N, C-alpha and C positions, 0 to 999 in steps of 0.2 A: 250128679245127683247133688241136692241140697236140702238142708233140713234146719229149721229154726226152733229153738227151745227157749222157754222163759220161765221165771219163777212166778208165783201166784200174784205177787204185787206188780209184776211187769216193770220192775227196776234192775233187773239183771237178765241179759239175753245173751245167747250164743248161737251163731249160725255158721254151719259148715258147708263148704263147697268141695266136692269131690271130683277130681279129673281121673286120668289114667294111672299116673304114678305120684299124684301129689294131693294133698288136702289143705284147704286154707280154712282157718277159724277166724271169724270175726266176733269181736266181743263188745258188748254195749253195757254201760253201767250209768245209774242215775247219779246226779251230784250229791244226793243225801247219802250215798254209800262210799264216798271217797276218803273220808276221815281215816287216817292212819293206814290207808290201802298201800301195799308195797308192791303188789304185782299179782301175777296168776301163776299157779302151778298146774300144769297139764299132765294128765295120765292118758296113756294110749293102750289100746288092746286090738291087735290085728289078727283076724281069723281065730286059730286055736291057740295062739300064743298067750302068755301071761301079761297082766298088766305092767306097764313100765312107764316111768316118768320120762317125758320129753326133755332134751338137753338145752342148756343155755350156755353160750360161749362167753357170757359177761358174768362177772360175780361182783360182790361187794368189795370196797377198797380193803386191801390187806388179806383177802381171802384167797386161798389157793384152790385150783380146780380139783374136784374130787376124782375126775377121770382125766388124769393129765395126758394120756395117750391120745385122748380125744380132744384135748383142749376145751373141756366143757364140764358142766356141773348139773346134775339132776335139777329140774325146775322147783322141786319142793324145798330145795336148799338155796337155790338162786332163782327166785321167782322172775318170770317174764314181764318185762315192763313195756309191753306193747299191747294195742288194742286189736292186733290180728297177728297171726302166727301161722306159718306154713310148714307142713311136714312133707318132706321129699323122699321119704324112705318106705313108701307103700308099694305093694304090688298091684297089678291090674286084677279086677274082678274079684275082690276080697271085701269082706264086711269089716269096717273099723269103727271102734268106739272110742270116744274121747271124753274125759271128765275134766271140766275147768273149774278149778277151786279158787275162791278169793283168798288172799293171803293178806294178813294185817300185822303190823307192828314188827319190832325188832326180834320178837320171839317166833316170827314166821308162823303165826296162828292161822291154821286153815279154817275158813269159814264156810259160807254157802257154796254148794257145788252144783253144776248142771252137767248133764250127760247128753251128748249128741251121737247118733249112730249114722253111718254113711256107707255106701257101697260104692267102690271105685269102678270105673268104666272097665269094660272087659278088653279094650284095646282093639277090638275088631272094627275096621273102618267102615263107616255107613255113609251113604251119599245123601245130601252133602255133609261133609265133616270138616273139623278144624284140627289141625295139628299144632302143638306147642313144643318147643324145644326148652331145655333148661339153661338158664342164663344166669345173670348177676344174682338174682332172688335166691338162687340155689347154691350160693358160693360156699356157705358153711358146710353144706351136705358134700359138696364136691371136695372140699378140703379134708374132710374125715374119710371119705371113701378113697381118695386118690392123694394121701398125704404126701407121698414121695414126689409125685408129679407136681403138686401144689407148691412144694419147696423149690423145685427146680424152676417153675415158672416165676416164683418171686425173685430168682437170681438171673433168669434169662427171659426177660420180659418180651423179647421179640421172637421166641421160639414159635416157628410156624405150626399151625394146627395139624398139618399133614404129618408132622414129626411126633405127634403125641402117640401114647399107646392106643390101640384100636378100642379097648374097653372104655377108655376114658372119653374118647371121641363119640363113640355111640351112645354112651350115657348122657352126655350133653345134647346130642342130637335128638334123642328120645323119639326116634322113628321119623323125624321131620325130613331129613335128606332122603331116606328111603322112599317116603311118599312123593317127593319132587322127582326122584329118578323113575319111580313106577309111572308117574303121570306122563313123562316123556317118552317112556317105553311104549305107551299105547299106540303112538304113531308108528306103524309097523313098516309102511312101504310107501310107494308113490301115490297111493289112494289117500293119504293123509298129509295134514298141514300142520305146522306149529308157528305161532305168531308170538314172539317174546318181546316184552318191553321191560327194561332192566337199568338200574342205576349202578350197582357194583356187580360187575360180571367177572367174578375172580375164582370161586371155587372150582378146583380142578375136576372134581367127579361130575359137576354140572356141565362144565365146558366140554368134557369129553363125551357126555351123553348127548349133547346137541350135535356134536360132530358125528357121533355113531348114527343119530337120526338121519343127518344129511347124507351119510354114506348109504343108508337104506332107501335113498331116493325120496325121503320126506321132503316136502317143500318147506323151506325155513326162511323166516324173515325176522330179523332182530333190529329192534329200535333201542339204541343205547345212549346213555348220558355222554355228552360231550361239551367241552370248554376249551378255550384256548389256553395253552400252558398250564394244563391241568393234569396232575399226576394220575387221577382216577381215569380220565380219558386215555391216557397212555396204556394203562393196565387193560382196560376194556378192549382197546383196539389191538393190543397184543394177543388177547385171548380170542380174537375173532379172525385171525389172519388166514385160517384155513377155509373160511367161507368166501364164496365170490361176492364181488362187489354189489351185484343186484340184490343180494339176500341181507344186506346190513346197511343200516342208515343211522348216522349221528343225529341225536336230538340235541341241537345246540341251544343252550339256554343261558342267561346271565346269572341264574341261581342254581338249583339242582333238579334234575330229572329224576324224581323220587319214586317213580313207578316200578312195582315188582309183580309182573303177572305173565302167565303163559296161556294162550288160547288155543285149544285143541280142535281141529276141524277135519271133516271128511271132505275130500275133493271129488266132485262129480265129473261126469264125462265131458261136460262143458266147461270145466275148470273152475266152477263156482265152489266156494267154501261153505260147508254146512256145519254150524257150531255144534259141537259135542259136549265140551266141558271147558270150564276156566279154573286155573289154579292161580290164587291171587293172595297178596298180603293186604295190609290195611291201607286204605287211602288217607293220607294226612290231612287234618282239618286245618290247611294253612293257606296263606296267600298264594303260594306257588302251586299248591294242589288244587284250588278251587277258583282262583281269580286270575291266573296268568292269561295274557292276551294270545291265545292260540284259537283263533276263530273257527278254523276248519274243524279241529277236534271238538270244540264246544257245539258247533251245529250238528256234527254227525252224532255225538253221544246223545244230545237232547232228542234227536229224531229216532235213533235206533236202540236206545238203552233206557227205556222208560222205567221209572220207579214204581214197581208194583204195590198195590194196596193189600194188606192182609197177610202177606207171606211172612214166615218167621225168619227166613234167610234168603238173601238175594246177593248177586254180584253186581255192584254198581260202579260207574266210572265217572271221574270228573276231568275237566270242568264242564258245567252246564249253563245254558242260558239263564239269565237272571238269577244265578245262584240258587237254582231249585234244589241242588243236591244239598245245600245247607238247610233248606226248608225241610227236606226229608229228614236230615239228621235230627234237627230240633223236634220234629214230630215223633220220631222214634224214641228219643230221650224222654219226652214228656209223656210217653204212653207207659213207662215203666210203672208197675203196680207194687213190686215188693222190694226190688234192689236193682242197682245200676252199677255195672262194672265197666271201666274204660282204660284205654290206654292211648296217649296222644303225644304228638311230637310238635315242636315249635309253637309259635303264638297262635292262640285260639281266638276266633271271632267273639265279639261281645255277646251275640245272641246264643252261641254255643255255651259260653260260660253261664249266662242266665239259666239256660235250660239245665245244665248240670248242677247248679246250685239249688234249683228247685223252689217250690213255694213254701211260705213260712209254716212250720209245723206239720209238714207232710211226713208220713211215715216211711219214706223210701230210704233204705241203706244204700249209701254211695261210697265207693271206693275206687280209686284210680291211680294210675302211674303217669305223671306229667313229666315231659322232657323240659318244658320252659315254665318258670315260675309265673303264677297268675294270682288273682284275688281269691281263688278257691283252693291255692295250694296249702297243705297243711291240715285239712280237714279229712278224718278218716270215716265220718259218717255224713252229716250235713253241717252247714255253718252254724256255729254255736248259737248265734242269735235266733236262729229258725228251730233249735233243737229242743225237744222235750226230754230226751235222754242224752246227756252231754257226757263226753269223756272227761275224766278228772285230770 
């Protein structure tokens, strides 16, 4: 769920995005409001609980945390100095309210306030659906919730995740591992097939789930990343030893085989696969993802995995002939009417950057996480030269 609120002058806006266990708030403020602005104080009310201030782990120089056990201070005393903030302490299926206060000057004077109301997702899977784990962005919430483990990890940086307490692992997984294992378990017997394409084949639970499916007589085929003198290749092949040679094939590449998907099929009497579902991660907008010279895959995908028109969600694979996948990405980005959220890895093609940057003075809210710096890095809305409402 998402909601946008603004003041009557439209020079102060707050937009909230609610997931299952998290809420992100995006704030926009006109240049005319920036004088003496010191940050934002945010209050939260979840369900029947009382209003409480969200916490900030940063303080002013010389100031001690009011809540030393949390390593944090309420945001009315240590205003948040970012134009977006995420709350990772919400429950599924509840109504949350947030009040965002403008805070000015050394006296921390609270000025105008906007309130946004959101309901988190109930967490019940719907098809098609998307699962998100909790990762680096939730590190502060992790440190507060599992302070002993957080301290241990700072001292033992190579502590394997399998050695972590179950509660901490499950909190970070946020249902993602369970969803993957449930997907694999749908292949019940010899009437089913699983085709896996994978870069890092390491997590024991998934490795064992694939072995268990093979033991159930499921037809298994694994295409995995492989390079000469490569540590990841050695790990992958070590975790595939119990599968026969006909069911596994190395994808030898001079770069990285970055695919992460599983195709679930039913097998008919003639041995033909009938596609049932696809579990996939994101296809990287990279040279290796869309432009590598793999002619057979390009021809097959172009012929058998057409990009549909008008569907809100579809599973598409790369590379494609004449880079029509990039054409589809550009078209999707340019069709945004209100906001655009994205996560990318590696270097982006120039026309993708152009599409993400948008047109001068357009009203689209843009927010993304980039692995590689580019000419759009650093903007939390749109490029300042294009913006009517600019961050101060």
